[in-house]
C-alpha positions, 0 to 999 in steps of 0.5 A, a space after each residue: 701328821 698323817 692322822 690330820 692329813 686323814 681328818 682334813 680330807 674326811 672333813 673337806 670331803 664331808 663339806 663338799 657333799 653337804 654343799 653339793 658341790 663335787 671337787 673332781 678331776 677331769 676326765 681327757 677331753 677337749 672342746 672339739 669333742 662336742 663342738 660343731 655338731 659333734 656327737 649329737 651336741 649343737 653350738 649356740 650363742 654365748 649369751 643363751 639362757 635357759 629356763 629360770 628353774 637351774 637343774 644345778 648351780 653353784 658360785 665360786 665367789 662372784 663367778 656362777 657356774 649353772 646347768 641350764 635347760 631350755 627348749 630347742 625346736 620342741 625338744 628339752 635341751 641342756 647345757 652349761 654356762 658360767 657368768 659373773 665377774 669371771 676372769 681370763 682363764 676361768 673354764 666351764 664344761 658339761 659332763 654328759 652320760 648315758 648308761 641306759 637305753 638312750 646311749 646313742 653317741 655315748 662315751 664311758 663313764 662319761 663325754 666332757 663336753 669342754 673346756 671352754 675358756 673365759 677370753 675377757 674379763 665379765 665373759 660369759 660363756 656356754 657349752 654347746 647344747 645337747 637334748 635331754 632324755 627321760 631314761 634315768 641314765 642319761 645324765 649331765 652335771 656342770 663343771 668348772 675352774 676359776 684361774 685364780 685356783 685351779 680347782 675343779 668343781 661340779 655339781 651333782 648329776 641330774 
């Protein structure tokens, strides 16, 4: 039985790596860590959309979770979004890490902005946004989970 579990765990990890979806456990966090201007984040409407080119996205059935990028006051920004056939209890959040020179307000190993929870069927939600940086160690990823299974999935870092 132990060999079966080990083989199953290895196969699951290999599938996650080849599909570009990372299974992760969320850090302890709260939406208040990034709402209302906290730590350099800014709130915006839940119907906001970024550029057509998404740095990261994945689908969980008919629910789409995207890392969006756009421009606000001449600066590139990033934010997370959940959309599609969402159900109450589905979640989205964005992780941010800044280990290089551009690390004001950073939290080690990263700051989890959220989770933000869907309240009604079909509702789209966005996380607050934060400016991006040219520093390669200043990165974002989007994560989410569905109420139906609770499994946390995250994109690769961007």
